[in-house]
N, C-alpha and C positions, 0 to 999 in steps of 0.2 A: 829900916826906916823904911818903912811898907808904901809901897807901892803896884795899885790893881797892874793889872798881866797888859789891859787898854790902856793902862796912863805909859808907862814903857814905848808900844807901838806908838805911841805919836810924836817921840822928843825925833829929838833931831841928831841927828847920833854922827859923829865927825871922825876920823882915825888920819892919825902923826901923820906928819909931813913926814917922815925920814919911813912910813912904812915906803917899800917895791911891792914889784908888783910879782916877788919872785914867791913868797908866802911867808915863813916862816912865823915871828913871834909876831903877832901885834895887836893891840884893842880898839878901842872906839870911843868917844866921849861923847855925852848925850848930857852936858852942862846946863841945868837949873836954877831959883834960885836960890833954892834952900839948898844941895845936893850937885853931886856928879857921881852922873850914872855910866858903869866903865863894863863890859863886854868885852870879849871873843870877835874878832873880826873873820875869825875863819869861823866861829860854829856859829852863828847871833843867833838862833834860834835856841840854842840852850840856856839861855836869860842870861841877867846880868847883877851887877848890889850894884851900891849908893853910900859916897863917902858925902860928909860934910863939906862946905866948898872949901873953909879953914883945914882940915886936914890934907885932902888933894893941891893943895897952894904949900904946905905944908913940904910933900911928899914929892912935888919940882922944887922945894927950896935944894932938900938934899940930894935929887938925883943930881943935880947942876953940878953938885961938886963933885963927886962923881962918886 
């Protein structure tokens, strides 16, 4: 999925409510109609990648199962 750098800057990013202020591993997501954009919350300038919304939904279902 190709997205321009200027479009990434305009996305609305959200961090997990499970994230604490102590650092550690965390991601941010920016949902759009067609995809979920994902990036490292500790290094937001490093870039991001996107997956189709259906793939993100499937991932969350598996993650909830443990």
